N, C-alpha and C positions, 0 to 999 in steps of 0.2 A: 912361808906357812905352807905346810904339805898339804897335796889335792891331789886329784884323780887327775888324768888328760883330761879325760869327759867334763868335768865337773869346771874344770881350766875353761877348756874352750865354748862350753856354757855365758858362761859367770862373765867372759870378753863380750862376747855377742849381746851378753844384756846390755854392756856398759857400753855398747858402742849405739844403743837405740832398738838391736833387735827384740821383739816380742813375739813373734808368729815364725815358724819355721814352715816351710811349704813342702810336699814331697809324696814320695811310693816305699811304702815298705821292702827293702828286700835284703837275704838272708846274712850281705855283709854291713847293714845298718842298724840292726836291729837292738841291741846292745844298749848304743847309743838310744834308739829312741825307747829302750825302758829307762834309761836315766832322763831325758826330755819329761815323761811322764811324771816324775816324781819331783819334778826342775818347778819350783814356784816362779812364776813373772813369764815363763815362756810355753806356747804350744806350737804342738805341731799340727799341723793342717794338713787332712791326708785329701791326695784330689783323684784325676781318675788315670794320668798318667804324668809322666815327667816332664814332657815339654809344656801340655799346662802350669807345673808345680813353678817352673821358672816364668812363664807368662805372669803367672800369679802375684808373684817372689816382684819384678818387674813393678806392677800396676801399685803392690802394696811401699815397694817404693817412694813411689814420685810422688804420694799423698802423706808417709810417714818416714822419708830420708832416705831408709836402706831395707833393702829385705833378703833373705834366706830362703837356701832351697836344700833341700836333703835329698840323695840319689843314692840309689845302688851303683858299683863298679860295671865299667862296661855298657851294657843295654841300658841303663838307667841314665849314665852319664852322656852317651851319644844321642840319646832321645831329647834330653834337654837344651842340645848344644845350639840346634838354632835357636831359642829363646835367647840363653844367654849372647849370643852373636847379636842377637837385636838391643838388649842392653849395653852391650860394648858400644854399637853403632852408636846409642840413644844416648848416652852417656847417662845411666842410669846405675846405680851400687847396690850388687845383688851378693853374698855370697853364696858360693855354691860347696858343699860339703859331698863328698864320696866314698861313704863305705866301701871300704876295698879288701881284700883277701889279706889274710893276717900277713905278718911280717915272716913268717917260716914259710911261707907258701912264696913270697917274693922273694926271699935268700936263697930260694932251692930252687924259684924257676918252675914249678909243679904247674902242673896241665889243670887246670881247673875251670870250672865253669864258668860263664861273663867273662871269658879271656877269646883269644883264639888261637889256646890250646899250644901256645909257640912257644912258651917259657918268656914273653914278652909281653915285662906290666910297666914299659916306659910311654906305649904307642898313645894310649889315653892322653897322659900328660901332654904329649907333643898337640895332640887335638889341641885342649883345651889352650896352649902356649898363645895360641894362634887370636885369640878371642877374649883376653884376661888380660888384668892390670898386673897378676902375681899367682905365682903357683907355690905348693907346697905339698911334702909327703912326710906327714908326721911320724916321728922318731921318739922314742921317752930321752935320749939323751939331747934334745932339740926341739920338744915340741911347742915350749914355753917360747921361745925366741923365734919360732918360724912361725907361731900362728901370730905373736906381737906384730912381726914384719907386713904377713902380709893383710893381716887389718889395720895396720894402717896405711898400705897401700889404696885399701877400701876406701877408706876417710877423706885421703887427700886426692887423690887419681880420681875419684869417684865414677867408676868403672866396675866392672864385674870383678872379682877375685875365684881362687881355686884352690880347696885344700881335699890333698885324698887321705881318709883316715882309717890306718889299717884295724880291723875289727878286735883284734886280742888286745889293742892298748886302751881300750874304755877304762879301765879303771887302774891301770898302773901309776901308782903316786910318783908324784916329780916335787920339787921344792916351787912353788910359786909365788911372784913375787906380785904388789899391785902392781895394774897396768899405769901404764906412763902413757900423759895425753899425747894426741897426735898432734903436735901442730909445728908447721911449716915456719921457719923466721927465716922471712927476708932483709935483706938487704937494707939499712937502711937510707946509705947515700945512693943507694940504686934507685927506692923509691922515693926520694925526696927530688932526684931529678929527673924521675917519669913522671911526676905528678906537673912537675915545674912546665914540662912539654903541654903534656894532655890542656894542663888551664891556658897555656897560652894560645893554643890552638884554639881552646873553648872561648877566647876573650877576644880574639882576632876574627873568629866566622861572622859574613856574613847571613848565613842560611846552615844554623846546625840539626843534625840530627843523631838521636843514638837509637842503634838498629839492636834489637836483642836475640837470641838465641839460645839455646837450650841451656850453657854455662849458667846461667842466669838461678834457673831455676835446682843446677847442681851444686851450686856454691853458697844457695841461697841471696843469693845479694839483691833482691825484688826494692826490697827496703829503701839501701842505698842509691840504688840506680832512680827509685822516684824521688828521693830526695834532689839525686843532683838536678835533673830535668825541671824541676820545681822551683831550687832555686836560682836556675837562669835563665827559663822557660823553653827550653828544648822539650821540644817535642821526640816522641818517642815510637816505633814500628815494630812489630813483629814476625819474625818469619813463622813459618807452620809448626817448627819445632816447640815454640816458646807462647804458643796464644793462653790466656788468662793468665799467665806469670805473673805480668802486669795489669794493674786496672785499663781493662778496656771501655774508658769512660774520663770524661775530664778534657781539661783545657791541652791539656799533653797527651793526649793519647791520636795519634796520628792515624794509623790504623794499618793492617795486616799486611805486610811486605812480600812479594814472591816475582820479583822482577814484571814482567810484560803480565801475569796474571795479576797483578797489583789493581785496585783500584785508580783510575787515572791521578786524583789528585795525588793518592802518597806515590807514584808512581815519578810523577811531575818530582812532588819537593825531594823523594833524596835524589833524583837524577841531578840534580842543582842544586846539589848540598856543595859545601865546598867545606865542609867539616862532619863528616862521618864517622861517629866513635861508635866502633863493632864492637861489641862483646860478646867473645869465642864465636864470631861466626864464622858457616863453613857454606858455603855455595852451593848445595848437593842440587841435582836435576829437578829433584821432587819438592823442593824451596824455595827452588830460583825461575818457576816460570821455563823449566830448560834452559838453564841458564844466559838468562835475560835477563841478569839484573845489569844495570847503570849505575856504576859507583867508580868516580875515577881515582883514580890508585894515590892522588897527590891528595885526593883527600879524606882517604880512608886511615881510621884512629884505630891498629888493633889491636885490642884487649883481648887479651889468650888465657888461662888460667894461671901461668906464672911465666909470663910475657908481654910486652910492648913492643911493635913496629909500629913508628912513625915519622914522618919525614925520610925515609931513608936508613932509618937508625932505630939498632933493636937492645931492648934491654931487656936483661934474663934477671934471675935473682930477686923475683919477687911474685908475690901474690898479686890475684886480680884486688881480692877481698881491701888487701894490705893499701894497694895501687889506690882503688876508688877512694879507702876511708882520709888518705892525704889531697885525694884533688876537693877532697871535700871540705876538709878542714881549711887549704889555701884560698880555694871559693872563697870560703866564710869569712876570710880576715880582708876582701877586695868588696868592692861598689858592684852591686845587684843590678849588673846591665843585662835589664832580661831582655832575649832573642824575640824576634817579632812571630809568632805563631801562624800558621796556616791559619788562613778559613776551613772550616770542618763545612764539607756539603748535606743540604740537609738528606737524612733518609728518606730512602725512595721506596713505597709500599711497594710488594708484589701486587699486580694483579689479581683482583679479586676472580678465582675462577671455580664454577661448580663441576665441571669438569672431572671426572677422574683419574688423575696423574699426578706424578711428581708436584708439577707445579702448583698443587692447593694442597699436598700432605706438608711438604716443609714450611711453609708459612703457622700452618696450624701446630705445627710439634713443636715452633719455636715459639708459638707463644705459652705452650704447656710447659715450657719450662720459668722455674720461679730461681731466687734468688740464692745462692749456696748449693744448687746441686752440683753435683760430679758426673759429668757427660762425658762417655765412651765412646768411640765411635769406631768402626774396622775401614779396613784401605776400603774406595770404594766410593758405591755414589754417599755412603753416609759421611767417610769422611772427607770429601769433597762439598756437602751440601753444609756438617757443621764448620768446614771453617771459613763457610761465606758466613752463616749465621750471625746476630747479633745477640751475647748470651746474654743472660742480665746479671747485673753486678753479683762477685762473689763466686763464679761459677768454676769449677775447675775442668778443663777440656782434655781426656788425654787420648793422644792419636799416636799413631808410629809411623811418620811420615819418612824414613829414612830407611829402615828397615825394612818397613811397608811389608810385613809380613800376612796372609789373610788368616783369620781366626785368633788374633793375636787378642781383640778387645774382650771375648768372653772370659776366658781365664783373669784379665787385666783387671774384669771390671769385679772378680772375685775377691782380689787382693787389693783393689780398692774400697770395696764391701764392709773388709774386715778393717783395714784400716781408719776409714771416717765412719762407725756405724752411725753415728748420730745424721747423717747425710743423708740426703735423696739421692740415691743414684739414676740415669737415665744411658740406656744403649742402644744404640741405633749399628745393626749388624745384616750386609746380604745372606741370604743363601747358602751361596758357595761360601763364604770365613764361617755362618754356621755349621758347616758341616765339616769342617776341619776340628773342630776342638767342642761339637754340639754337648758331649758328656760331662761338661762341667756343668752346665746348667743342675745336675743332680746335684752338686757339691755349696750353688747360692740356696739351692731347696732346703739341705739339709742344716745349712747355717741361719736360715729363716733372714736372708738380706735382703732388703729394703731396696730392691730395682724392677723398675718399669724395661724390658725389652722389648723391641722396634722389631720384628723381622719382614727385612725387606725381601717380597718374594718375586724377586724376576724370573725366575725359572733357567737360572746359568749366571754365570760372568761378563754383567753386564759391561764391566770395566775394560774386560777385556775384548766385546763385541765391538766395543768403541774402537779399539785401535785395528782389529783388524778381525774379518770371520765374524760377518753382523748374524747372518741364518747359519754355521757354521757346525756340525753337530761338535767339536772338541769342547766349544764353550756353552753345552749343555748339560746337567745334571738329572739327578732323578729325583723327584716334587717328591718330598715328604709330608705328610699331613701332620706340618709343623704345630700349632696349634692344641692340637693331642698332645704333645712329648712331655708337657710341667707334668701331668697327670701319670704319665708313666715314667718320667724321672722321679720325680717324687711323691710317692702315694701316701705318705703320711701328712701330705704340707696340702694347703689350701689354696692354691695357687689362683687369681683369675685370668685366665684362659682365652682369646676372643680373634675371630678373623673379620678382617675387613676388607670389602673393595668393593666401597661408595664415600662418599663424603658425609653421606649422614650417618652411617656405620662409626668412621673415623670420627664424628664429635659426639655420640652415644660413648663411645670407646675410651674418648680422652678422659671426662665424664665421670666414668665409670675408674680408669686408675689412677687419675689426680685423688679420689677418694681413698683407695686400697691400700693398704699395709700389706707389706710385703712382695712376694713377685706378683706382677704382672706382665702379662706375654702376652702381645700384640703382633697376630700377622698379617703383614698386609700385602696384598696379589697388587704387580703391575705388566706390564706385558713387556716383553724380554728387553726393547730398547729406550724405555723410558727411563729417565734420569734429572739430576740437575744440567741444567745449561752450560754448566763449567766442564761436564764429564768430554761434552763431544769436543771441545777445545783443547783439553786434556788430551784425548786421546789423539787427534791432530800431530799435537805435539811429540808425544811419546811415536807415534808410526811412522813421521818425517826422523827425527835422533836415531830410533832400533833399525830402519829399514830402509829411510831412503827416500821414501815415496810422500805422495800429497796422500794419494787415494788409495783404498782397499784394492781397486780395481785395475789398478797399475801392476799385479803380478800374476 
């Protein structure tokens, strides 16, 4: 079948599940945008800048499975790159399409705008190659094969990919075969041997546990893992990168694990486990209580996307889904000797307080959350509090603990809202984070998203104050009149905008926001050092690790 290169690319994007492309128009991508406008089943979502577009695609992909972003060459590429690197670090599949100068300019090394005016058209590609799973520059002679190669990579490796699309080839016609399924075949012999090893370890274990990381979201493994844990009565715990991927209630749910940052019963159980089935585990500083994890090397059964390491032997040539399927099949044929589950401690209610501080705020907003909500929390007080919270059944928590870019959550919430418009979204973001990407509030209003935003106004970077400089001017920021911004950013919308400075005002605001459809914006004011208790502990750990000091007055 004959078709244009632009139509081929859009058809293949739709084939792998892309229905929204976020981005900013630029003169090198306008013809492709014209084609998107006329193509059913795929919509362009304009954002305020390319960084926010890539964050939105990340948030969309975490709920919908895959995201896409369209930029223009050079300036747009590099504006989006930090967000693309974050998606790479967190294992989020995003397709980045860059409209670049025409082929005749590339071949003649023309000195055009959005370049360094030195005839070099490879430097941007070199930048992206550090942060994506595959790259391609489309040419009529190889456009279909290159597109299929790159889209195969995003589906199998579940990380970002990057496509440069010269502006003058959008309507060039080529032969377009039907897309092939992106299937990776495991070696059945190796899968069987590896599964035997895992089953043996499970059956011999006195105290087994499953540790869940982001790989379970990346590869859609939650149902398999839940079946494994239920079948043998194995408790599971989740790192902060995997919260809410698995149900956080029931007999098998042990709790959140992060080394010394874990609840005592979780830390003790993992430390005492003689069989720790790690699913894509990476012990990063921010997910391990600053490398305080205690998992015996002999206990770890390390399942990665394409390998197993167990008892000193490494198995390649398999996928994690195939391995788990084989483990489940082999276990089903054996007697179900259930492991003894640990006793869950009774939840400790937060002490009731009427003093206006975060100790009163977080329990109240936790009670505000409903089953099925999408909860988005930015790095800082918001993420620390939500990682400690008991979320209702069916909630999805979107956080970015590895890349940890402040400002991520607001545009990511836009992508999540458009990926799941039937769900209520609740965003928690600090004032410093908000100032990074505040423009995207206008896009949330433009699309009528159903989101309640809690703006935590501490008058600066509280997370940094907890590390160093509690009173330092470098941690101060301009104090905007945040509650008036929704009306300025969306004059045609009717947002609910409130300002809260007391427990009584908060209770009224929560009742109003709970009844409101659309944007509800609640600015909540606190003193600069008011934060969840875990923030001080985290600040001390960062201070020791980064600077080798116990208290700020040592320097």
